[in-house]
C-alpha positions, 0 to 999 in steps of 0.5 A: 820232688817232682819228676824232672823231664829229660830230653834225650837226643841221639847222635843221629838226631844231632846229625840230621839237625846239623845237615838241615842247618848247613842246607839252610845256610846254603840256601840263604847264601844263594838267595843272598847272592841272587839279591845282590846280582843286578836284575836285567834293565836295572840301572845297576845292570846298565852300569855294569853293562857300560863298565864292561864296554869301557874295559873292552874299549881300553883294552882295544886301545892298549892293544892298538898302541902296542901294535902301533909302528914306531913311525906312527908313534913318533913322526920322522923330523924333516924340515923339508916335509911334513908328515902325518899318520893315518889310521883307517879301520874296516872289515874290508882291507882296501876300505881300511887302506882308503880311510887311513890315507884320508885320515892322514891327508886331513892331518897333513892339511892341519900341519901344512896350515900351521906351517904357513900361518907361522910364516905369515906371522913372522912376516907381520912381526917383522913388518910390524903390521900385526894390527894393519887390517889391509895387510891381514886381508891380503895375507888371509887371501893368500893363506886360503890359496896356499892351504889345500883342501883334503883332496891334497895333491903331491903327497906320498906313502912312505910307510904302511902296516895292516893289522887283522883284529878279529875279522877287521883291518886296522891300517897305518899309513905314513904320508910326506908332503914336501913343504918347501913348494909351499914355502916358495909360493908363499914368498912369490905371492908376497913379492907380487902383492903390491901392498905386502911387498911395499910395507916397511921391513918387507924386504927383510922379512921376504929375505929371511924367508928366502934364506930359509928356503935356500938353506933347506934346498942345500941340505 
């Protein structure tokens, strides 16, 4: 019978092999993590950078909404006036205020325009002149005269708030503009226009607008 070869391992050898296996596993783990991380300039890295930028932007929006004054979240309701909330950002406090007012004035112009166009629409519906090109041209001229530019005159600042955001200022400004004067100007120009004032049911349309103006004056 052939002699059998017997391999004998002592406990120290097993221990050393176990340590070597653990070291090899740690190295493989590090290499695997390194291979998974995005290289600078790679599409993956650019995507990660973009996602981080979006998260920062969303966090800033959430913070702005949380600190936004209530009068900016929900504008005051007043039939005699139009309101807007302007927002301006700058590292310079005065510039942030100026920007917020400019933004508020631009929003006011849009609101005033919407109001005037609504009154004009009511006039054409009452007189049945929606498709009358001559009437349309006259009303377009009037609307251009009545709708102010962003250099709005007659507005006033009723509320304001400023927030310091890590060296930058976010300024909130509530602007108010009396709309009653614009309604009166519209009525006066319709009355003075020979074509508009002589349309069928023009008297009724003007009377409705005049009654609305008077009603708001008494409030």
